[in-house]
Residue, then its C-alpha position, 0 to 999 in steps of 0.5 A: m229346200q225350205i225358206n222359213g219353214t216353207t218347202l219349195t217346189p223344184r221350180q221355186a227352188h231353182l228360181v231361188r238358186a238362180a236369183l241368189r247366184r245373180e245377186q251374189a255375182r252383183t255383190l262380188d262385182a261391187m266388192r271388187m270395185l272397192d278393192m281397186t287401187a284407183v277408185n273413182p270417188k263417184a264409184r262409191d255411190h255406184i257401189i252403195g247403189a249396187f248393195i242397195l239393189t242387192i238387198n232389195e232383190i233378195g227381199a223381193l225374192i223372198d216375197l215372191t217365194h211366199t206369194d208363189q207358195e200361197g198361190a200353190d196352196k189355193 
């Protein structure tokens, strides 16, 4: 597996896959909430928060991968 041209170790690749699966599940749960017929108006704030968390987690995951890779090079 590669991210931005960087080849990941098997451990890194496993961590990336597991984290992305969790984030995918979180995103799908938020989307299901939007699809409900009787959505509580306050639920939209929670959904927006879930999407922001998802984006932040994916960014953190990419940063972690780069940091872990740099540490392996030293």
